[in-house]
C-alpha angles and dihedrals in degrees: 000000000000090000092050096054101026118146086235114106087229092064115140095249091057091051098045101042122060118236092249092058093046089051089051090053092048090052090072094057125099124237096265093051092046090054090051092048089051089065096054099080143329091264093051091045089060092046097045094048095046108128093234089069092055103063092120123037127175113181094177092084092038111041130331101178092079125137126231095261090065090060090047091052091048091051092051091048096047102033114162093354094074113096103156129038131170118194093165110162095007095139097178097056112105143173098285093057092044091052091056089046093052092049093051102037104049095154094061111137104170122040126173116194096160109159096004091137095178091062113103140171088291091071091053088052090054092048090050092052100044110017106063092152094062111132106164125038128174116194097161112163094001085138099183093059109114142179089284090065092055091048091053092048091051090055098052110017103060094153093060110138104168128035127175115191096156115162092010089130097179091072115107136175090277094061092044091050091054091048098051093044090060100033105052093159094069111135101165128041123178111192103160113159095007088138097178095062115108140175092287089061091054091050089059089054089049092054099045111025108064091151095057112138103163128039126171116191099162113164094000088139097178091066116107136177090276093065096039093049089054090052091052092052096046099039107047092161092065112138106161122042130171118189097155111151094017090126097181095064118114139177090287089075093048090051091051090049092051095048098044110024106049092158093064111140106168128036123178111187104155116162093012090133097175095066116108142184090271093063095043090049091060090044095050094046092055106030105064094161095068111137106162131028130178110196097162110161095003083141098178099060121102139185087290090076091053091050091055093046091049092052102041108025108063094163097058110136106163130030128177116198100161114156091008090135097182095061113110139185089268093062090051089049091059092046097047094047093052126092092256091051095049098039110023115019111112106157132031125173118200101163114159095005097142096191094057114106139173087282087074090058090052090054092048091059088084091060096094097182096048112137105169139021122188113206106158113159095000096147096194095053114098135201088242091058091049091049091053095052091046089054089053096040104029095178096054118109113219116196110197139147128210114196112226117245112252111229117237119260113282118259117263099040095281124152114299114252119238126234118244096260091055091050090053091049 
């Protein structure tokens, strides 16, 4: 065994196996293992650091406190082999290092710069000049990125398919217009927290992104039905939509979704408090592919919405109804007795639904694939009810909280005792 894996270059494994086969074996190793192999011998150092083994690099799970020169060295080592790089959370990496990277790694297709706060428009300029094959770019929380960056990307990265500029709050409709005019292949846009975007920005997407499949508009509070209706009409292939925190949205948007985007699979509409049963009825009757819905704080919906979902959405797997205070046991009965309830439903969240009781848990026993139930602050749910459903569905995880009872003040005017949660705090 010692002879086989000796740190001597004349070790048996190096003699018996051709270089091409060793390279093939090394190609399955992660970055940490490759670095360890590089220290075994001179021969293995050459093999481990061969550029063909470094086509995908993710430093997030390895080391994020790297300096720019590390990225430059990686780019020189990998060159044109590198196709996927994640620098997520690498706070010290800036524009100079990214310019060297772009010049050396011109075949890069997937680049994650999430949280690289020193990255500015200059990096986007470098990517535009040298990385024409770029398909997926994540600039989440690169807060200095502006409209100029999007204009540069549109001029040099025409094959871009996915762009995440969440929380880049300098972006306006003008930057988005430039982007979509030059990047017609966009299929996924993540615009969370881009608070300056308005309905005009969405109309540009409507006009230039017919292949759009995923759109995230979380907390874009200037968006109204006008903009969202235009998206529905111009992007009929839409499958994943997040409008959570878009507080101006009403049933008009749900109706447009139902009539134009029948392939919708995921809808996140948390805190859209103007949505009602009427809108969800149109949506459910037309969007039979729905798999996941987040209706947290859609406070106007009732059991009627659950009835429609149970009838028309047989693929529903996850449903969040937290703070939907009008939902009752009867609505859960319809859902759990439907085909989606019995065959597909895996997650249901009922936090702060005050009308839900142990009867709901009895209904949910028929949901054979149920994996998780959220019941925080459901005052009419008891430990006994939870125990019964766990006995029937032993693999289900029930997340609940029972507030401790605060003892009455002590006799004689002494200091009031604290409940256990207060003591912990």
